[in-house]
Structure formats: C-alpha cells, structure tokens
C-alpha positions in Angstrom: -6.0 -12.0 19.9 -8.5 -12.1 17.1 -7.2 -14.4 13.6 -7.1 -11.3 11.5 -4.4 -9.5 13.6 -2.3 -12.5 14.1 1.2 -12.1 12.6 1.6 -13.6 9.2 -1.7 -11.5 8.2 -1.7 -7.9 6.4 -3.8 -6.7 9.0 -1.1 -6.9 11.7 1.7 -5.3 9.4 -1.0 -2.5 8.8 -2.2 -2.1 12.3 1.0 -2.1 14.3 3.0 -0.5 11.1 5.6 -3.5 10.6 7.5 -4.8 7.6 5.1 -6.6 5.6 7.7 -9.3 4.2 9.0 -10.0 8.0 6.5 -8.4 10.1 9.6 -7.7 12.5 11.2 -4.3 11.4 8.8 -1.1 11.9 8.0 1.3 9.4 8.5 4.2 11.4 10.9 4.9 13.5 9.4 7.2 16.0 5.3 6.2 17.9 2.4 8.0 15.8 1.9 11.2 17.9 5.6 12.0 19.2 5.2 14.7 16.3 9.2 14.8 16.1 9.4 13.1 12.6 5.8 12.0 13.0 5.8 12.0 8.9 9.3 10.3 8.3 9.5 6.6 7.4 12.2 4.2 7.2 13.9 3.7 4.1 14.5 -0.2 4.6 13.6 -2.9 7.1 15.8 -2.9 9.9 15.1 -6.6 10.5 15.4 -7.9 6.6 16.7 -5.5 5.0 13.7 -4.9 2.5 13.7 -1.4 0.5 9.9 0.1 1.3 10.3 2.5 -1.5 10.1 -0.3 -4.0 10.5 2.2 -7.1 11.0 6.2 -7.2 7.4 7.7 -6.5 6.1 4.3 -5.2 4.3 6.2 -2.5 2.5 8.4 -4.7 -0.1 5.7 -5.2 -0.6 6.1 -1.1 -2.6 9.1 -1.9 -5.5 6.9 -3.2 -5.7 5.1 0.1 -5.7 8.3 2.1 -8.5 10.0 0.3 -10.8 7.1 0.9 -9.9 6.9 4.4 -10.6 10.4 4.7 -13.5 10.3 2.6 -14.8 7.4 4.9 -14.4 9.6 7.9 -15.6 12.6 6.6 -18.8 11.2 5.2 -19.5 8.8 8.5 -19.1 11.6 11.1 -21.2 14.0 8.9 -24.0 11.3 8.5 -23.7 11.0 12.2 -24.0 14.1 13.2 -26.4 15.3 10.5 -28.9 12.4 10.7 -28.5 10.7 14.5 -27.5 13.8 16.0 -29.6 16.2 14.4 -26.9 19.0 13.8 -27.5 21.6 10.8 -25.7 20.6 7.7 -23.0 23.7 8.9 -22.2 22.1 12.1 -22.2 18.6 10.8 -19.9 19.8 8.1 -17.5 21.5 10.7 -17.5 18.8 13.1 -16.4 16.3 10.2 -13.4 18.8 8.9 -12.4 19.8 12.4 -12.3 16.0 13.4 -9.8 14.8 10.5 -7.3 17.4 11.5 -6.0 15.0 14.4 -6.5 12.3 12.3 -4.2 13.4 10.0 -1.1 11.7 10.6 -2.8 8.1 11.2 -4.1 8.3 7.8 -1.1 9.4 6.2 0.9 6.4 8.2 -2.1 4.2 7.7 -2.6 4.8 3.8 1.3 4.0 3.3 1.4 0.8 5.1 -1.7 -0.4 3.3 -0.2 0.3 0.1 2.8 -1.6 1.1 0.8 -4.2 1.9 -1.0 -4.3 -1.3 2.2 -5.1 -3.2 4.4 -7.0 -0.8 3.5 -10.5 0.8 4.7 -11.9 4.0 7.5 -14.2 3.9 8.2 -16.4 6.8 11.9 -17.3 7.8 
C-alpha cells in the first residue's frame, strides 16, 4: 500500500471515511451507495467517542470543499469533452452536469471527511 494511504495519514482517514483521531471508527453507518441513510453521519466515533460535529454548524464549512470538488469535476470533464473529444459546448456541458449527479453522495461524504481532517489530527493510542 502506498505510504500516503497508510494508517496515521490524513488521506487514510479521508479515503476510508474513518475517524481522524483514532482512525478506527467509521464516519458513516452505511456503505456509500446503499441510499438508505447515505447522507446520515454518526454523531460520535464508535471506537474513541470523539464528537464529530465539533461545534454547532461545524459542517457548514464543508460546503466550500464540496464546491471545490464539484468544480474540479465539472471543469475537468468539460475540458476533456470539449478539447480532447471535440464535442460541442452544449454536449460538453451536458456530459459534465449529468456526470456529477451520480457523484453527489461521494462529494457530500468526501467534503465532510476532508473538512473534519483539517481540524482534527491523528492521535496514536
């Protein structure tokens, strides 16, 4: 496994949706594509008990991360379609916007994981 995905790194916590402090407990109770409570996040870590919402409205800041992730997808997919595949502007925009719809759950979960990892560091037991 690559070093940046080893336990103890922020990328490990983000990629596997683990608690940023202990990296044992999950952030979400269900798998990503279960669609049953796919947007529901646990309030505390089941392993170490850390409260995920550090203060009221804490995850409002994850909207900025979500915006960045969505913009990267939209601009990247548009550029590939328009410049490399020679699609029209309308077709390129359609592909970009239709492509983000299935990624909505991923963007939501990943933005929250990134935001939480900005403020919490890993603490070995």
